[in-house]
N, C-alpha and C positions, 0 to 999 in steps of 0.2 A: 503493501501497501501505499505510497507517495504521499509527501507530507503535504502537497495541497486537496490529494482524496481523504486523509487525517481530517486536516483542516475542516472542510467542508460536511464531512461527519461531526464533529466537535460542535459544530456551527449548529447543527439540523437539530442535534438531541439537545442543545442547550436553550433553541427556541423553545422546542416545547415546552421543556422545563422551567424554565421562565413563566411561558403563557400559562404555564397550570398554577405554578407559585402565585402569580401576582392573581389569577382569579381565587386559588388557598387564601390568599392576606383575608379577603373578608370575611370569613368565616369569625374573624378577631372580633371583629365587628357585629355579626350577628349573636356569639358568645357572650357578649359585654348585653347586649340590649336583652336577650333570651335571659339572662342571667339578673338583673336590674329588673326586668319585669316580675320575676318567682319573688326576688327578695321584697321585693314592693306588696305584689298580692300577700303572699304567707304574713308579713308585718301587719298589715295594712284591715285584712279583711281577712283574716286565717285562714286566705285558700293554695293550695298547692297540690301540682298536678303531680304523677309520677312521670307519666310516659313525658314531662314537660325536663322533670328533672335527666329522667334520661336522653333526652338529646338532649343537654347539654356535655355530657361525656362521651354522646356518640359522636357529636362535631367538634371538640376538644380534640377526638381518637384521630379525626379525618383532617385538623388543623398538623397534625404534629407527626402523624404519616404521610402526607404531602408537602406537608414544611421541610422535611426531612431531605430531599432533593434538591431542594432551592435555596436548603442552607447552604450543600456545598457549594453547588452553584454560584454560590454569592461569594467563598470562601467567610462565613458566618460559625463556621463550626469551633467548635471548645478544643481546643491543641494545650498541649502543654509542650511550653517551648522552651525550659529550663534548660533542657541539653541543649536541644534541637538548634538552637541559637547558634550556638557555638560549635555547630558542624561546618566542613567543608561543604563546598558545595555538589561533591561525590558522593559524599555520605549522605547529606539531605536528600540526592536524587530518588540513592538505593531506598531512605527510609522509606520516601514517599512512594515506592516503587511494590513495598512490602507492603505496607497499611493501605495503598488503595487494591491492590490484592486478595488481601483478606478480609477487605471491605465486599468487594466483588465476592469473594467465595461465602463469605455468611449471607448478604443477598440471597445466594443463590440457593442456601441448607433453608432460611426462613422460608422461603417463596416454595417449595419443592413441601415441606411441609405444610404450612398455610393451607396450601390448596387442600388435602384433605379434610383440615378443620372446618373448613368452609361446604367443600360437600358435605359435611356428615351434618352442619348445621343447617344445612339446606333439606339435605335427603328427610331429616325427622321434620321438615318445618318446625323449627325452634323461634319462638319469642321469646318475651321478658318473663320471666318467674313472677316475676309481681304484679297484682292485679293491676289494670291499670295503664301495663307498661307499655312500649312498645313492641309491635308486631316486626318479622322482620330481620330476628336477629343475624341471620347471615350475612344482609346486606351489610352490616356492619362490619360485617367477620372479610366480608371480601375485600374490606380495603388496605387489610394484609399484604398479601402476596399483589397488589394495586400499586400499594405505599413502595412497597421493598421494590418492585420490579420499575419504578420510578428512580427509586438509592440507587438501583440496578445502574441504569441508563446514565445514568451523571454522573455513576463512578468510570462506569466504561468512557466515558467522555473527560472527566479526567483525569484517565490512566494514558489516553488516548495522547492530549495532549502535554502531561507532564513528557511521554517518548516522542513526540514531535518537538519540544521546542528544545530539548536534550540534545537530539538531531541535529537541529538548527544547529546550537552552542556547538557542538565538536566541527560541525560543518566551516564557521566561520572558524574558528580555532585553527584546523587543519587549513584554511584557504591561503 
């Protein structure tokens, strides 16, 4: 794969992740509004609905699962730079390569395991165990493989970008 093809692939993946991430960010506002309404109703007229509290958690799950890939895209993920900051460029490259490889592997395992989890929930018609709770529990569980699929895509893009940047630096030093 040429560097031009790599960069084209990276840009395509990142465009998808960026669009999904921007759309997902609106969930935060929706969660805040829902929680505010729930608290106001609970403390003013002593009204609370199980479905609305469950919806808070479902939306929070979606926000986290879809936000992981967006955070990686924007390089807003948490790192421990205590040692990393003092590494040579080659060591940083190797650490990043290993980290992304492990992340890709973990995403694949979680996707593979969660598909059976979702299928089982779907096949039994799983619903909330609480009276008045939300139906279609499988739908929220289906966000697991989708969210980790997006993280897998962005991890692949990050790995391709890392390799392309490294090849460009190597080419520049040899030229």
